[in-house]
ZAMARGU-4260 file (C-alpha; in steps of 0.2 Angstrom, whole numbers, plus 5000, padded with zeros to 4 digits):
<rodrens>
0) 4925/5057/5079 | 4915/5058/5063 | 4923/5070/5050 | 4916/5081/5036 | 4922/5069/5023
5) 4907/5065/5012 | 4902/5047/5009 | 4902/5040/4991 | 4890/5029/4982 | 4888/5019/4966
10) 4897/5005/4958 | 4914/5001/4964 | 4928/4994/4953 | 4942/4984/4961 | 4959/4985/4952
15) 4968/4969/4956 | 4987/4967/4952 | 4994/4949/4952 | 5009/4939/4948 | 5003/4936/4931
20) 4993/4951/4925 | 4979/4963/4931 | 4961/4961/4933 | 4946/4972/4936 | 4931/4967/4947
25) 4916/4978/4944 | 4901/4979/4956 | 4883/4984/4954 | 4877/4999/4964 | 4874/4989/4979
30) 4891/4980/4979 | 4882/4963/4980 | 4887/4956/4963 | 4903/4957/4954 | 4909/4954/4937
35) 4928/4949/4933 | 4936/4956/4918 | 4948/4946/4906 | 4966/4947/4911 | 4976/4963/4907
40) 4994/4960/4901 | 4993/4942/4905 | 5010/4935/4911 | 5017/4952/4917 | 5020/4954/4935
45) 5009/4968/4941 | 5014/4976/4957 | 5001/4990/4959 | 4986/4997/4949 | 4979/5014/4955
50) 4965/5025/4948 | 4966/5044/4948 | 4952/5051/4959 | 4955/5068/4951 | 4947/5063/4934
55) 4940/5045/4938 | 4946/5039/4921 | 4965/5038/4922 | 4973/5022/4929 | 4991/5018/4931
60) 4999/5001/4932 | 5016/4997/4939 | 5022/4981/4930 | 5037/4970/4926 | 5037/4964/4908
65) 5049/4949/4908 | 5064/4953/4898 | 5059/4971/4895 | 5060/4975/4913 | 5050/4987/4925
70) 5038/5000/4917 | 5022/5009/4919 | 5006/5007/4909 | 4993/5021/4908 | 4975/5020/4903
75) 4964/5036/4901 | 4948/5027/4897 | 4945/5017/4913 | 4955/5002/4908 | 4949/4999/4890
80) 4966/5004/4882 | 4983/5006/4888 | 4999/5015/4883 | 5017/5012/4890 | 5027/5025/4898
85) 5040/5032/4886 | 5052/5035/4901 | 5049/5024/4916 | 5057/5027/4932 | 5076/5024/4932
90) 5091/5029/4942 | 5104/5041/4934 | 5118/5033/4925 | 5135/5034/4933 | 5152/5036/4925
95) 5161/5020/4919 | 5169/5011/4933 | 5157/5018/4946 | 5144/5007/4954 | 5126/5013/4950
100) 5109/5007/4955 | 5095/5000/4943 | 5077/4999/4946 | 5072/4981/4949 | 5053/4984/4949
105) 5041/4999/4952 | 5032/4995/4968 | 5020/5009/4973 | 5010/5023/4964 | 5001/5038/4972
110) 4992/5052/4964 | 4999/5069/4969 | 4988/5082/4977 | 4971/5087/4970 | 4978/5104/4965
115) 4992/5095/4954 | 4982/5086/4940 | 4992/5074/4930 | 5006/5072/4943 | 5010/5056/4951
120) 5023/5049/4963 | 5031/5031/4961 | 5041/5021/4973 | 5053/5008/4967 | 5064/4993/4972
125) 5077/4996/4977 | 5072/5011/4986 | 5069/5026/4975 | 5056/5040/4974 | 5051/5047/4957
130) 5038/5059/4950 | 5028/5062/4934 | 5020/5078/4929 | 5012/5072/4912 | 5000/5059/4918
135) 5013/5045/4920 | 5021/5045/4902 | 5038/5051/4908 | 5046/5050/4925 | 5061/5058/4934
140) 5069/5056/4951 | 5061/5066/4964 | 5070/5075/4978 | 5088/5071/4983 | 5086/5055/4992
145) 5090/5043/4977 | 5108/5049/4977 | 5110/5056/4994 | 5124/5046/5003 | 5115/5046/5020
150) 5099/5039/5012 | 5109/5027/5002 | 5117/5021/5018 | 5100/5020/5027 | 5093/5010/5013
155) 5105/4996/5016 | 5109/4983/5003 | 5098/4972/4993 | 5102/4958/5005 | 5095/4968/5019
160) 5078/4970/5012 | 5062/4960/5011 | 5063/4943/5001 | 5057/4951/4985 | 5068/4966/4987
165) 5069/4982/4997 | 5057/4995/4992 | 5050/5013/4995 | 5031/5013/4998 | 5017/5021/5007
170) 5019/5038/4998 | 5007/5049/5006 | 5001/5067/5001 | 4993/5078/5014 | 4976/5083/5007
175) 4978/5100/5015 | 4996/5104/5008 | 5004/5097/4993 | 5021/5100/5000 | 5018/5089/5015
180) 5024/5071/5011 | 5027/5055/5020 | 5035/5038/5013 | 5041/5022/5021 | 5056/5011/5016
185) 5058/4993/5019 | 5071/4994/5026 | 5075/5012/5030 | 5061/5018/5041 | 5047/5032/5039
190) 5051/5049/5032 | 5042/5066/5031 | 5044/5082/5021 | 5036/5098/5024 | 5044/5108/5010
195) 5039/5098/4994 | 5054/5086/4995 | 5068/5098/4997 | 5072/5090/5014 | 5066/5075/5023
200) 5067/5070/5041 | 5065/5053/5049 | 5050/5049/5059 | 5055/5033/5069 | 5053/5038/5087
205) 5044/5025/5097 | 5045/5011/5084 | 5053/4994/5089 | 5066/4985/5079 | 5071/4967/5079
210) 5079/4962/5095 | 5098/4965/5096 | 5098/4979/5083 | 5099/4998/5086 | 5082/5007/5085
215) 5091/5024/5082 | 5097/5018/5065 | 5084/5020/5051 | 5091/5005/5042 | 5085/4993/5055
220) 5067/5000/5053 | 5054/4991/5042 | 5037/4999/5040 | 5026/4988/5031 | 5011/4999/5027
225) 5007/5017/5033 | 4990/5025/5031 | 4984/5043/5034 | 4966/5045/5040 | 4956/5055/5027
230) 4945/5062/5041 | 4960/5068/5052 | 4976/5070/5042 | 4985/5073/5058 | 4983/5054/5063
235) 4993/5040/5054 | 4992/5021/5057 | 5006/5009/5053 | 5008/4991/5052 | 5026/4988/5055
240) 5038/4973/5055 | 5037/4975/5074 | 5019/4978/5078 | 5005/4990/5075 | 5007/5009/5078
245) 4998/5026/5078 | 5004/5043/5078 | 4995/5059/5081 | 5004/5074/5075 | 5012/5086/5079
250) 5019/5072/5090 | 5034/5064/5083 | 5032/5048/5093 | 5023/5032/5087 | 5013/5022/5100
255) 5012/5003/5099 | 4993/5000/5099 | 4996/4982/5093 | 5000/4977/5111 | 4981/4977/5114
260) 4979/4963/5100 | 4975/4945/5107 | 4991/4938/5112 | 4988/4922/5103 | 4986/4931/5087
265) 4999/4945/5089 | 5002/4961/5079 | 5012/4955/5065 | 5006/4958/5047 | 5007/4968/5031
270) 4992/4978/5026 | 4983/4992/5035 | 4966/5001/5031 | 4959/5016/5039 | 4940/5021/5039
275) 4936/5035/5026 | 4928/5046/5039 | 4931/5040/5057 | 4949/5042/5063 | 4947/5030/5077
280) 4943/5015/5066 | 4956/5005/5057 | 4958/4987/5051 | 4973/4975/5050 | 4975/4957/5044
285) 4987/4948/5055 | 4998/4934/5049 | 5008/4920/5059 | 5022/4930/5067 | 5032/4915/5073
290) 5051/4914/5072 | 5051/4908/5054 | 5037/4919/5047 | 5028/4906/5036 | 5017/4921/5029
295) 5001/4912/5032 | 4986/4916/5043 | 4988/4911/5062 | 4983/4893/5064 | 4976/4893/5046
300) 4961/4904/5052 | 4961/4920/5043 | 4952/4935/5050 | 4953/4954/5050 | 4954/4964/5066
305) 4946/4981/5069 | 4949/4994/5082 | 4935/5007/5084 | 4944/5017/5098 | 4961/5021/5090
310) 4969/5005/5096 | 4964/5003/5114 | 4955/4987/5109 | 4953/4975/5094 | 4939/4964/5088
315) 4940/4949/5077 | 4930/4949/5060 | 4930/4932/5052 | 4912/4929/5047 | 4912/4921/5030
320) 4930/4916/5030 | 4936/4898/5031 | 4936/4891/5048 | 4952/4881/5046 | 4965/4875/5034
325) 4966/4892/5025 | 4985/4894/5023 | 4986/4911/5015 | 4989/4929/5019 | 4987/4946/5012
330) 5001/4957/5006 | 5004/4975/5011 | 4995/4982/4995 | 4981/4969/4994 | 4969/4976/5007
335) 4959/4992/5004 | 4942/5000/5007 | 4929/5011/4998 | 4922/5027/5005 | 4903/5021/5005
340) 4892/5021/5020 | 4894/5008/5027 | 4912/5007/5020 | 4917/4992/5010 | 4933/4982/5013
345) 4942/4971/5001 | 4957/4959/5002 | 4966/4949/4989 | 4975/4933/4995 | 4991/4925/4991
350) 4980/4910/4985 | 4972/4921/4972 | 4955/4925/4980 | 4946/4941/4982 | 4935/4944/4997
355) 4923/4958/5000 | 4913/4965/5015 | 4899/4978/5012 | 4897/4981/5031 | 4914/4987/5037
360) 4921/4969/5040 | 4906/4962/5049 | 4904/4948/5036 | 4914/4943/5021 | 4910/4935/5004
365) 4923/4928/4991 | 4919/4937/4975 | 4933/4929/4964 | 4943/4913/4965 | 4958/4905/4955
370) 4967/4921/4951 | 4986/4921/4952 | 4994/4926/4968 | 4987/4944/4972 | 5000/4958/4975
375) 4988/4973/4976 | 4969/4978/4977 | 4963/4996/4976 | 4945/5002/4976 | 4940/5015/4963
380) 4924/5024/4957 | 4927/5025/4938 | 4918/5036/4926 | 4909/5028/4912
</rodrens>
């Protein structure tokens, strides 16, 4: 059902993180024409770029700066100038002779609740959860999970994670309650706190794992992307290593709605987007889920798929995309949407293209080409 969430309007800015720097794509008011910025921090690996909707001017960027390692950059003037964090996320040092953990890269950024200005969460690889309360300048470990023996066990080893390292991602803050949090770990499953991080519990019931492994063990679970519906925060969708799911709280059991996808396409992929107002509408971007996982579109024919009935059925949306021989896919942070009416959808590809739809996926247009491999795309309404 439609919600009371108000539609936005005006120019949209896409914040694009790539393997070799960040870019801003700015639209006109109609979202018909787009202007690409010069590269920002050219040569740095940029995993995530996120704006702060609480002030519409602050942007944080999670980057890996070659020999200087992982860090976070902050802009308070909508991307004109940048300052590096004085204390980026880092695991505590351990006594000599003990084995500690070090942050390989900072993977995910999420603004905290609307009532917590200047506060942010960050997720890292290997899995770690951090918080800043000064706008991203200094970061400290958040909650107990970074050092908890049980969580360390569930996180597994670096070899157990995704090809570019295990990671904590999909940090979600309930807009009704700043103490109600979710996050995902690849691997390690989905986790929830209702007391501001003092305690967390697993939320993995109903989720499949790779055949032959124990689904009761969080280590074996690999959520790729989790999204909360803005119009109904009790509903979450998930693109998982083993399918597409939905959960309606207070239920603790995920339902595999991806079984209703076309069998030839399957329900394997990385990104997930939910409609800003209609909780029954969500999009995925499937990839080839064959045994070797080549990480390309099925048959080289890219398409988004939309459900308008909470997963009971899915429809293909490929108008404007290449009809064949397009051997790329979309990473988990590289598909997003705006809150306009109709909602805009945006993807960044592993081939360095940005595609946009002004009509909720009915038709797509390529608005940027020849960028480095795209890691993330976020939509923002920035102040001037």
